[in-house]
N, C-alpha and C positions, 0 to 999 in steps of 0.2 A: 515404284514406290516413291522416288523424288518428286514426281508430279502431283502426289496425292494431296499434300496439304494446300499447294497454290490452287488446285483444282476445287477443292473442298470450299477455299474462301471465294473462288469465284462463283460458286454456287450459292455460298450464303449471301455475297454482296447482291446477286440476282434476286434472292428471296427478299432481302431488305429493300430494293427497289420495287418490286412488285406489292410486297406490303405497303410501302409508302402511296402507291398509286391507287391501291384498293382503298385504303383508309382515307387518307387524305383528299382522293379524288372526290368523294361525294360531299366534303364540308368545303373544298374549293367550289365545287358547282353550286352548292347551296347559296355561298356567298354571291356568285353570279346570278342566280335565280332572283336573289332579293333586290336585284335591280331590273331583270327582264321579265320576272312572272309574276311579282307580288303586285297585288292590286291596291292595298291600302296599309296603313302603318301597324295595323294589328296582324296582319298577315306576314309582314317582315319581321315583327318580333316572334311570331310562331315559329318561321324558318330559323331564325337564330336560336331560338330554344332548344331545336332539335339537335342542333351540334353544340350548344353550350357545354355540356359536361365532357365532351370528347376531342374538341378541335385541337387542343393544345397538347394533349397526348398524342394525337395522330402525327404532328410535326415531329416527334421524337425519332420516328422513322427516317425521316430526312436527314437529321443530325447523324443517327446512328451509321447509316449508309456512307455519309460523307467521312465520318470517323473511320469506319472499317476500310474504306477505300484508301485512305491515307496511311493505315497502319499495316495492311495487307499488301497492298500495291502502290508504293510511293511513287514509282514512274508514271502509272497510270494516273495518278492522282496530280502529279505535277504537271504532266503533259496537258490533261484535259481541263483542270481548273486556270492553268495561265493562257490557254487558248480560249476559253470560254470566259474570260475575265469578266467582260461586259454584261452578257445575258446573265451570269450567275449573279452578279451585283444587283441587276435589275430585280431577278428572283428575291435576294436577300431584302430589298428595299420593299418589294411588294409584300413579302412575308411581314416585315415589321410594321408598316403601315396598316395593314389587315388586322394585325393583332392589337395595336393601338386603337383602331377604330372599333374593335368589338368590345373593347374595354370601357372607351369613352362614350360609345353613341348613347347609352342610357344616362350620361351624367347631366345631360340637358334636355329642355323640354320645349324647344321652340321648332317649328318646322324646318328652318333653314339649318339647324344644328343636326337634326336626326337625317336629313337628306344628305348631307355633307359626308357625314360618317356612313352612310348606306353605299354611296357611290365609293368611298375608300374602301369599304369591304369588297365590292364588286369589282373595283378595278385591281385592287392589289391581288385578289383571287385569280383574275384573268392573267395578269402579267406573271405571277408564280408558275399557274399551270402552263402558259405558253413557254416560258423559259425552261421549266423542267423538261418539257416534251422536247424542245429544240436540242438539249443537251444530249438527253439519251438517244435521240434520233442520230445525232452526229456521233456518238460513241459507237452507234452499230454500222455506221456507213464510212465513216472515217473523216480525219482533218488533213490538210496539208503540212505533214510533219516532216521535219528533216532527220537525219540520221541521229541527232542529239535529242530527238523529241520535241523540238521546239517548232510552233507553228510558222509557217512562212506565209507572205503575202500580205502583211498589215493587219490590224486590230479587227477588221471586219471579213477577213477571208472565210470565216465560219459561216457567214450569212449566206446561205444557199437554199435551193429548193427543199433539200431534205430537213434543214432546220425548221423552215416553214410548215413542212408536212408533219414533222413531229410536234411541233408546238400546238397546230389545229388538232392533232390527234388526241393530245391530253386535253386539251380544252372541250372537245366533243364529247369525250368519254366522260369527263368531269359532269358537264351537263347532264348527260343521259343517267349516268350512275346517281346523279343528285336527285333526279326526277324519280326514279325507282326508289331511292331513299325516303324522299318526301311522301311519296305514295304509302308508302309502308310505316311511316312514323306518325302521319298525321290524319286527322277527320276533318270533313267538310270540304269547302271549295278548294283549298290548296291541295288535298289529296286528289279530288277529282281532276283538277287543272294540270297536276303532277302526271296522271295516268295518260291524259290526252297528249302531253308533250311526249312521253315515252314511246307512245306509237301513234302516229307513224314516223315523227320527226327523229326517233332515234336511228332510223336507218341512215339518214343523213349524217347524224353526228358520228356514227362508226365507219363512215367511209374512209376519212383520213388514216384511221388505226387499221382498217384492213389492207389499204394500200401499201402501207408501211411494212407491215408484218409479211404480206406475200412477196413484196420486192426483196425484202432482206432473205427470205428463205429461197427465193428462186436464185438470188446471185449466189448462194454458197452454202444452201442449207445441207445437213446431214440426214440421214435417213430419220434419226430421233426428232429433229427438228420439224419435218414433214409429216410426222405422225402427230407430233403436238399440233400443228397448224390444222390438220384434218379434225381433231378433236376441238379445236377452237371454232371451227366452222359449225360443228355439230352442237355446239354450246350456243352460238349466236342463234342458230335456227331454233333451238329450245327457247331461247331468251323472247324471240318474236312471237312464238306461239303463245308463251305464258303472257307477255305483254299485251297482246290482242285480246286474251281471254280475260284480263283483269286480275290475274294472279300474281298479286304484288310481291310476295315472299319469294315464288318461284322466280320472278324475273329478276329480283335482286340477285339471288344466288347464282342463277344461270349467266347474267351478266358479269359477275365477279370471276365465276369459271372461264368465261372467255378471256377476260384479262389475264388472269394466270396463264392459262393455256398460250395464249398469243405472245405475251411477253416471254414465256419460257421459250418459246420456239425461235424468237429473235436472239435470246441469249445462247440457246443452242446452236444457232447458224453462226455466231461469232466465234465460238470456241475452237481452238485455242487462242485466238486474236482476241485481246481486250480492248485496243483501240488502233484500228487501219490508219496506215498512211496513204494517202490518195496521191503522194508525190511519188513513192517507191515502196512496194510491198516488202522488199527487203528491211524497211524500217519500222515495221509493224511492231506494236508493242503486244506480248503474248504473255501467257501465265508463267512462262518460263523466265523470260528476261525482264519482267515488270514487277516481280513480287518480292516481298522481303525475304530475309534469311530464314531457314527452317525453324530455327530456335525461337524466333520472333512469331512465326506463324502457329507454332505449337504451344507457345504462353497464351497466345489469343485465342486458340481453340478451348484452352482448359477454362479459362475467364467465361468465354462464351457459353461453354455448357453448364455452367451454373447460373449465369446471369440472364440469358435468353429465356428458359423457362419461367422463371420469376416475373420478368417484364410481361411476357404473354399471358400469363395467369391472372395479372394484376389487370390488365387491359381488357381480357375476356369478362373478368368480374365487373369492371365497370360498365361495359355494355349491358352487362345482365341486369345489373341494378336499373339502368336508364333505358329498359326495354319497352315500356310502354307508349302507346300512342298519345299524341298530344292534339288538342285542337283549340279553336280561338276562344273557348270558354275558359280555357286555363291561363288566358293572358289577362291580367288585371289591367283596368285603366290607368292611364299615366297618373302618378300622384303629383299633386302641384309641387313645384321647385321651391325650396327654401335654402337660403345660403347657409352655410356652416357657421358663420360669425355674424351676428345681427349688427346691421350698419349703425353706426354712432349717431346719436342725436344731434340735430343741428345745433350749432352754436350760436347763442346771439351776436348780430353784429356790433362790431365795436371799432370806433374811429381809432 
């Protein structure tokens, strides 16, 4: 019974991270597609409009995941965030730069202005996706921690093959998830091009995710983790069939199921370890030695029981309201730019 609340919050934190990857995944991918897939300015604006009502709400999942980690598992939070200070600062800067770009992009009407902020959205999305993927991969595979939970080996000891694999996994998934989303949310050339990207390039995008999930489960997966991994394989095969047949709604749903099942398999393989130490497994952080006091977890559980359903209901309502497809016909031509304050009349020259 003493492990119930720590285990419950381990599951809830896993749910928050999976929710973030599912929701923020497609809008980070849309940001990257604005650079790599869009053919003209109207298509870029169309892509941006598909995520316009929801992108900032999707980022709340990242804030909530970090806050829950801090409150429920302070030692996990301290070790992970201090060890990954550099990549997580890069994620933060990427998200800030991306948010500013989304707001500022439409404030000017020169080609140089719009292309600068378009690239800011694309690069900010890429850096954020790569950094989050690297952090989650290292969470599941381990860091060189000492007995106090501090990383040894210098500020770049985290930079290894697992970090690169995790970064590529989330970037690839975001690109594919966004392609399915754009095929589902748009009409015309953007929809057709997104469908062609999803199949067959989606197979390449999913390879890093598949390698990551299989490697973690093989290294120490429980029976539950293996069951979840098998179900993830079934989901991705179903996605491939749907994507090849052009069934956009089913393709989006089955790819989401693949994410949920694959990520759940990774978290199930970790339990009860929350952050492995590659230096000495006796120094692993676990649900027992890294969690907050039972009273803290109890209070958090009561608050979450009331707050989380409200947030989920509101976000579901938002997606329902903005569920219609968009096309280039919905994008008006740029209005001529006029300054907020009229320039002063020139004064006569006086000696």
